[in-house]
Backbone as a printed PyTorch tensor [residue, N CA C, xyz], in Angstrom:
tensor([[[  0.8260,  -1.1780,  -0.0800],
         [ -0.0300,   0.0400,  -0.0860],
         [  0.9220,   1.2310,   0.0130]],

        [[  0.3290,   2.1830,  -0.3770],
         [  1.0050,   3.4860,  -0.5480],
         [  0.5350,   4.4200,   0.5410]],

        [[  1.6490,   4.9690,   1.2950],
         [  1.4110,   6.0570,   2.2860],
         [  2.1270,   7.2580,   1.9330]],

        [[  1.3740,   8.3610,   1.9620],
         [  1.7860,   9.6840,   1.4540],
         [  2.0410,  10.4770,   2.7990]],

        [[  3.3640,  11.0240,   2.8920],
         [  3.6250,  11.7350,   4.1140],
         [  2.8310,  13.0010,   4.1470]],

        [[  2.4680,  13.2610,   5.3960],
         [  1.6300,  14.5390,   5.6590],
         [  1.9240,  15.3690,   6.5980]],

        [[  1.8850,  16.5790,   6.5720],
         [  2.2430,  17.4960,   7.6420],
         [  0.9460,  18.1090,   8.2920]],

        [[  0.8810,  18.1560,   9.4660],
         [ -0.2560,  18.8710,  10.0780],
         [  0.1610,  20.0150,  11.0380]],

        [[ -0.3780,  21.1750,  10.6470],
         [ -0.0180,  22.4160,  11.5710],
         [ -1.2700,  23.0810,  12.0520]],

        [[ -1.1640,  23.5590,  13.2630],
         [ -2.4630,  24.3680,  13.6260],
         [ -2.3820,  25.8190,  13.0170]],

        [[ -3.5200,  26.3070,  12.8130],
         [ -3.7050,  27.6310,  12.2550],
         [ -4.1910,  28.5630,  13.4490]],

        [[ -3.2060,  29.1460,  13.9670],
         [ -3.5560,  30.0140,  15.3050],
         [ -4.7110,  30.9170,  15.2060]],

        [[ -4.8650,  31.5200,  13.8350],
         [ -5.7730,  32.5060,  13.7050],
         [ -7.2850,  31.9790,  13.7940]],

        [[ -7.4430,  30.6100,  13.2630],
         [ -8.7870,  30.1000,  13.1980],
         [ -8.9420,  28.9040,  14.2310]],

        [[ -7.9050,  28.3710,  14.7110],
         [ -7.9610,  27.0710,  15.4270],
         [ -8.0790,  25.8070,  14.8270]],

        [[ -8.0590,  25.9770,  13.4190],
         [ -8.3230,  24.7400,  12.6740],
         [ -6.9830,  24.1640,  12.3800]],

        [[ -6.7920,  22.8460,  11.8270],
         [ -5.6060,  22.2180,  11.5750],
         [ -5.4530,  22.0830,  10.0450]],

        [[ -4.3360,  22.4710,   9.5620],
         [ -3.9250,  22.5330,   8.1820],
         [ -3.1200,  21.4560,   7.7390]],

        [[ -3.4470,  20.7290,   6.5920],
         [ -2.6560,  19.6190,   6.2900],
         [ -2.0330,  19.9150,   4.8530]],

        [[ -0.8280,  19.3510,   4.6390],
         [ -0.0610,  19.4640,   3.3400],
         [  0.7020,  18.1940,   2.9640]],

        [[  1.0900,  17.9410,   1.8290],
         [  1.7750,  16.8940,   1.3490],
         [  2.9890,  17.4080,   0.7600]],

        [[  4.1930,  17.0110,   1.4110],
         [  5.4010,  17.4660,   0.8110],
         [  5.7900,  17.0860,  -0.6100]],

        [[  5.2670,  15.9150,  -0.9910],
         [  5.6100,  15.4020,  -2.3320],
         [  4.7070,  15.9030,  -3.3760]],

        [[  3.5390,  16.6120,  -2.8380],
         [  2.4300,  17.1870,  -3.9340],
         [  2.1320,  18.5210,  -3.2930]],

        [[  3.0830,  19.4780,  -3.7570],
         [  2.9690,  20.8650,  -3.1510],
         [  1.5540,  21.4300,  -3.3590]],

        [[  0.8290,  21.1870,  -4.4170],
         [ -0.3930,  21.9380,  -4.5270],
         [ -1.6210,  21.2210,  -3.7260]],

        [[ -1.2830,  20.1450,  -2.9300],
         [ -2.3390,  19.5650,  -2.3850],
         [ -2.4230,  19.9600,  -0.8200]],

        [[ -3.5590,  20.5610,  -0.3770],
         [ -3.6380,  21.0330,   1.0080],
         [ -5.1100,  20.8060,   1.3640]],

        [[ -5.4100,  20.7250,   2.7100],
         [ -6.6020,  20.4690,   3.2170],
         [ -6.6620,  21.1430,   4.6050]],

        [[ -7.8340,  21.1460,   5.2080],
         [ -7.9100,  21.4510,   6.5570],
         [ -9.1580,  21.0840,   7.2690]],

        [[ -9.3050,  21.2970,   8.5210],
         [-10.4760,  20.6690,   9.3550],
         [-10.3930,  21.3960,  10.8180]],

        [[-11.4840,  21.1200,  11.4390],
         [-11.6370,  21.6930,  12.7160],
         [-10.6990,  20.9410,  13.7360]],

        [[-10.2850,  19.7530,  13.4080],
         [ -9.4580,  19.0170,  14.3980],
         [ -8.5200,  18.0650,  13.4260]],

        [[ -7.6950,  17.3550,  14.1830],
         [ -6.8170,  16.5260,  13.4210],
         [ -7.4210,  15.3800,  12.7240]],

        [[ -8.4330,  14.6810,  13.3010],
         [ -9.0270,  13.6750,  12.6860],
         [ -9.8860,  14.1920,  11.5890]],

        [[-10.6600,  15.2600,  11.5190],
         [-11.3660,  15.7030,  10.3580],
         [-10.3580,  16.1620,   9.3000]],

        [[ -9.2160,  16.6920,   9.6870],
         [ -8.2400,  17.1740,   8.6580],
         [ -7.7960,  15.9170,   7.9000]],

        [[ -7.4300,  14.9650,   8.7370],
         [ -6.9140,  13.6560,   7.9050],
         [ -8.0130,  13.1890,   6.9590]],

        [[ -9.2930,  13.0890,   7.3680],
         [-10.2570,  12.6200,   6.4440],
         [-10.3160,  13.5820,   5.0870]],

        [[-10.3350,  14.7330,   5.3740],
         [-10.2700,  15.7440,   4.3700],
         [ -8.9930,  15.6320,   3.4740]],

        [[ -7.9550,  15.4610,   4.0750],
         [ -6.6700,  15.3890,   3.3700],
         [ -6.6180,  14.0990,   2.4490]],

        [[ -7.2730,  12.9850,   2.9690],
         [ -7.3830,  11.7920,   2.0600],
         [ -8.0990,  12.1380,   0.7920]],

        [[ -9.2620,  12.8190,   0.9730],
         [-10.0260,  13.1420,  -0.2300],
         [ -9.2240,  14.1270,  -1.2870]],

        [[ -8.5450,  15.0980,  -0.6570],
         [ -7.8350,  16.0700,  -1.4330],
         [ -6.6400,  15.3570,  -2.0680]],

        [[ -6.0400,  14.3120,  -1.4210],
         [ -4.9250,  13.5590,  -2.0000],
         [ -5.4720,  12.8020,  -3.1780]],

        [[ -6.5340,  12.0690,  -3.0890],
         [ -7.2230,  11.3220,  -4.2510],
         [ -7.4040,  12.3110,  -5.4640]],

        [[ -8.0030,  13.4800,  -5.0110],
         [ -8.1850,  14.2810,  -6.2810],
         [ -6.9440,  14.7470,  -6.9300]],

        [[ -5.9380,  15.0460,  -6.0690],
         [ -4.6470,  15.5050,  -6.5820],
         [ -4.0920,  14.4050,  -7.4700]],

        [[ -4.0540,  13.2230,  -7.0510],
         [ -3.5740,  12.0150,  -7.8600],
         [ -4.2130,  11.9350,  -9.0680]],

        [[ -5.5640,  12.2090,  -9.1310],
         [ -6.4430,  12.1910, -10.4160],
         [ -5.8840,  13.1980, -11.4150]],

        [[ -5.4560,  14.3940, -10.9920],
         [ -4.9590,  15.2700, -11.7580],
         [ -3.7640,  14.7050, -12.5890]],

        [[ -2.7960,  14.2260, -11.7420],
         [ -1.5010,  13.6190, -12.2330],
         [ -1.8910,  12.5390, -13.3620]],

        [[ -2.9170,  11.7480, -13.1160],
         [ -3.3260,  10.7500, -14.0430],
         [ -3.9680,  11.3650, -15.2650]],

        [[ -4.7710,  12.3230, -15.2050],
         [ -5.4950,  12.8960, -16.3590],
         [ -4.4790,  13.5780, -17.2030]],

        [[ -3.3880,  14.1860, -16.5260],
         [ -2.4440,  14.9430, -17.2800],
         [ -1.2450,  13.8760, -17.7980]],

        [[ -1.3940,  12.5660, -17.5270],
         [ -0.4470,  11.6800, -17.9500],
         [  1.1170,  11.9850, -17.4830]],

        [[  1.0920,  12.4040, -16.0820],
         [  2.2280,  12.7020, -15.4320],
         [  2.6870,  11.4850, -14.5480]],

        [[  3.8520,  11.2940, -14.2140],
         [  4.2550,  10.3440, -13.2780],
         [  3.6970,  10.7620, -11.8650]],

        [[  3.0610,   9.8370, -11.2440],
         [  2.2950,  10.0870,  -9.8880],
         [  3.5020,   9.7880,  -8.9210]],

        [[  3.6760,  10.7450,  -8.0960],
         [  4.5160,  10.5870,  -6.8740],
         [  4.0220,   9.3410,  -6.1400]],

        [[  4.9030,   8.4670,  -5.6870],
         [  4.5720,   7.2440,  -5.0120],
         [  5.3160,   7.1440,  -3.6550]],

        [[  5.3400,   8.2820,  -3.0020],
         [  6.0940,   8.2770,  -1.7020],
         [  5.6290,   7.3570,  -0.5980]],

        [[  6.4340,   6.6580,   0.0210],
         [  6.0280,   5.7000,   1.1000],
         [  6.6590,   6.4990,   2.3410]],

        [[  5.7340,   6.7970,   3.2870],
         [  6.1390,   7.3970,   4.5010],
         [  6.3450,   6.4110,   5.7170]],

        [[  7.6620,   6.1170,   6.1550],
         [  7.6030,   5.2120,   7.1870],
         [  8.1360,   5.9590,   8.3950]],

        [[  7.4730,   5.7930,   9.5800],
         [  7.7060,   6.2870,  10.7450],
         [  7.4490,   7.9080,  10.8780]],

        [[  6.8180,   8.2940,   9.7730],
         [  6.2350,   9.7420,   9.8730],
         [  4.6750,   9.7130,   9.6950]],

        [[  4.0980,  10.7680,  10.1320],
         [  2.7220,  10.9440,   9.8010],
         [  2.3040,  10.7810,   8.3770]],

        [[  1.3710,   9.8610,   7.9720],
         [  1.1050,   9.7170,   6.6050],
         [ -0.4250,   9.3160,   6.3490]],

        [[ -0.8470,   9.3710,   5.1780],
         [ -2.1240,   9.0210,   4.7870],
         [ -2.0810,   7.8260,   3.8790]],

        [[ -2.8160,   6.7710,   4.1680],
         [ -2.9150,   5.4930,   3.4710],
         [ -3.8850,   5.6810,   2.3030]],

        [[ -3.4790,   5.3380,   1.0740],
         [ -4.3360,   5.3740,   0.0200],
         [ -5.2750,   4.0330,  -0.0940]],

        [[ -6.4010,   4.1520,  -0.5390],
         [ -7.2570,   2.9210,  -0.5540],
         [ -6.5660,   2.0780,  -1.6490]],

        [[ -6.7510,   0.7270,  -1.4570],
         [ -6.0670,  -0.2730,  -2.2620],
         [ -6.0960,  -0.0280,  -3.6220]],

        [[ -7.3410,   0.1840,  -4.1600],
         [ -7.6500,   0.3880,  -5.6550],
         [ -6.9510,   1.4820,  -6.1660]],

        [[ -6.8260,   2.5520,  -5.4190],
         [ -6.3160,   3.7940,  -5.9940],
         [ -4.7440,   3.5310,  -5.9400]],

        [[ -4.1720,   2.8920,  -4.8460],
         [ -2.8110,   2.6310,  -4.8820],
         [ -2.3130,   1.7520,  -6.0200]],

        [[ -3.1190,   0.6810,  -6.3950],
         [ -2.7290,  -0.1570,  -7.4210],
         [ -2.9810,   0.6650,  -8.8160]],

        [[ -3.7760,   1.4760,  -8.9800],
         [ -3.9360,   2.2990, -10.0620],
         [ -2.7070,   3.1910, -10.3640]],

        [[ -2.2430,   3.7990,  -9.2180],
         [ -0.9840,   4.6330,  -9.2760],
         [  0.2720,   3.8530,  -9.5970]],

        [[  0.3130,   2.6480,  -9.0180],
         [  1.4270,   1.8340,  -9.4170],
         [  1.5550,   1.3340, -10.7760]],

        [[  0.2480,   0.9960, -11.2630],
         [  0.0350,   0.3990, -12.5880],
         [  0.5240,   1.5150, -13.5880]],

        [[ -0.1360,   2.6150, -13.4950],
         [  0.1250,   3.7060, -14.3890],
         [  1.7170,   4.1910, -14.4760]],

        [[  2.2030,   4.2880, -13.1350],
         [  3.5670,   4.6110, -13.1270],
         [  4.4880,   3.5820, -13.9520]],

        [[  4.1420,   2.3850, -13.7210],
         [  4.8590,   1.3650, -14.4420],
         [  4.5760,   1.4980, -16.0200]],

        [[  3.5320,   1.7340, -16.3850],
         [  3.1710,   1.8820, -17.7890],
         [  3.9290,   3.1090, -18.3550]],

        [[  4.1210,   4.1410, -17.5410],
         [  4.7870,   5.2770, -18.1990],
         [  6.2620,   4.9510, -18.1620]],

        [[  6.7900,   4.2080, -17.1860],
         [  8.1700,   3.9080, -17.1620],
         [  8.6030,   3.0800, -18.1440]],

        [[  7.7950,   2.1130, -18.7860],
         [  7.9750,   1.3710, -19.8160],
         [  7.7390,   1.9310, -21.1670]],

        [[  7.0290,   3.3140, -21.1560],
         [  6.4960,   3.8360, -22.4320],
         [  5.4250,   3.3060, -23.1230]],

        [[  4.5670,   2.6520, -22.1820],
         [  3.4530,   1.8790, -22.8270],
         [  2.2980,   2.8200, -22.6940]],

        [[  1.5730,   3.0350, -23.7520],
         [  0.3500,   3.7580, -23.7880],
         [ -0.8720,   3.0050, -23.8040]],

        [[ -2.0710,   3.3920, -23.6180],
         [ -3.2470,   2.6450, -23.5080],
         [ -3.5110,   1.7830, -24.5900]],

        [[ -3.2910,   2.2010, -25.8710],
         [ -3.5240,   1.4920, -27.0370],
         [ -2.6670,   0.2760, -27.0280]],

        [[ -1.4160,   0.4050, -26.6850],
         [ -0.3880,  -0.6480, -26.8550],
         [ -0.7540,  -1.6520, -25.6630]],

        [[ -1.3060,  -1.2430, -24.5560],
         [ -1.6140,  -1.9760, -23.5020],
         [ -2.8990,  -2.9040, -23.9090]],

        [[ -3.8570,  -2.2800, -24.6010],
         [ -4.9110,  -3.1370, -25.1870],
         [ -4.5290,  -4.2160, -25.9470]],

        [[ -3.5800,  -3.6760, -27.0020],
         [ -3.0870,  -4.7910, -27.9810],
         [ -2.4370,  -5.9080, -27.0830]],

        [[ -1.5920,  -5.6070, -26.1070],
         [ -0.9380,  -6.5030, -25.4450],
         [ -2.0310,  -7.7200, -24.7210]],

        [[ -3.0580,  -6.9950, -24.2440],
         [ -4.2290,  -7.8040, -23.5690],
         [ -5.1650,  -8.2760, -24.5270]],

        [[ -4.9630,  -8.0550, -25.8970],
         [ -5.7800,  -8.5760, -26.9460],
         [ -7.2390,  -8.1590, -26.6330]],

        [[ -7.4780,  -6.8100, -26.1950],
         [ -8.7050,  -6.3450, -25.9500],
         [ -9.2080,  -5.4970, -27.2350]]])
């Protein structure tokens, strides 16, 4: 499974908790407390990864060990790994379909 490192910081002016992902600079979220922030951050992370996928960009696949992180759902994690492997091999969707005889 893929874990994405997350940073959680309090926002003193509002009392909210703000989250960010060091490997995906444009992905941020917030919430009233840490638990709500983590739930919102997971949704924001999935949306950010969809942008990488739509733009056919390599998806960061950082695994955070011993640090606060967000676990991707299994299906999303497999999609990220699969698409990164396709890009690394230079395989496009049409070529994959031919290989699978679809």
